[in-house]
C-alpha positions, 0 to 999 in steps of 0.5 A: 826842327829849326831849334834843333838845327840851331843848337847843333850848329852853335855848340860846335862853333862855341866849342871850337872858339873855346879851344882856340882861346885856351890854346892862345892863353896857354901860349901866352902864359908859357911866354910870360913864365919864361923870363929868359924869353920875355925879358930880353924880348921886351927890354933889349929894343927899348934899352938900345933905342934909349941909348943910341936913338935918344942919348946918342942920336943926332938929327933924324936918328930918334925918328929913324931908329924908332921905326927900325927898332919897332921892326927889331922888337918884332923879331925876337918874339917871332923867330924865337917863339916859333923857331926855338919853341917848335923845335923843343915841341918836336923833340919833347913829343908835344907836337905829336901829342897835339896832333893826336888831340881833337884840336883844330890844326891851326890852333897852335899856329895861330896861338903862337902868331897871336903871342908874337903880335902881342909882344911886337905891339907891346915893344912898339908901344914902349918904344913910342912912350920913350920917344914921346918922353924924349920929344919925338911926337907922332900924329895918331895916324902915324902911330897906328901905321907904325903899330900896324907894321910891327904887328904885320912883321910877326907874319913873315918872321914867324914863318921864317922861325917856323921853317927853322924850327921844323928843320933843326934840333932843339939844341941847335935851334937857339944858335941857328935863330941867333945866326938869322936874328942878329945878321938880319938886323944889321944887314937891313939897317935896323941898328944904323942907317945903311948909308953910313955902311959900305955900298954893298950893304945897300945893294944887298938890302932888298934880299932881306925881309926885315929891310922891306919891313923897315921901308914900311915903317919909315914913312910912319915917322915922316922919313922917306923910304925906298921902293913901293909899299905894295912891292914890299908887302908882296915880297913879305907875303911871298916870303911868308908863303914859301917859308910856311910851305917849306915848314909844312912839307918838312913837318909832314915828312917827319911827322 
């Protein structure tokens, strides 16, 4: 009796794990087999950092831009991977098909989150390598903190992407995501310090989730940050919850 009970409870768990793993592998393959997505996501932050942080950077610019470009590197995989791809899946019928399959509801979402996290970590690792070659050395604990921020960034940014993808059409999604992606990077001080911009930029900066991510990343390179760490984390979790709630409500209505 005990043996039968063990077998009956172990097999479903193993089957569920295989489903999650298969979904994650499919999502990663789809990302890697889309050069228009993978190449810019990986190369743009590294090239920009090498130019503005290393070649043209002065003073603390290499350290500052290393932190902010790790956040910037997490933006494209999360926003485009969730937003544009979800819109394509909705219009192409793939989302409806997955709902009809015996698939755990969280499997596609977690697969895309894993993809965004892995891309963010890969960009951060390449940025750290470029910085190390340029003489920007970080202690192991600082490296781990920076990688943790890059991975965590996929959560609120992915939720925002999910919200966008649940509301706009497949044809409009790339343009809408770009309207969010590029202004957020500038307004949050990811491309250059807000202190050199008009004061209104610094005043409005706490409104943007990417600014809070930047404030979490700056101490990892030994630079001061504004505000409390726990306040930044709370704001980012709140943004995640609101965006996910709005996306779920929309998907239920259209599905």
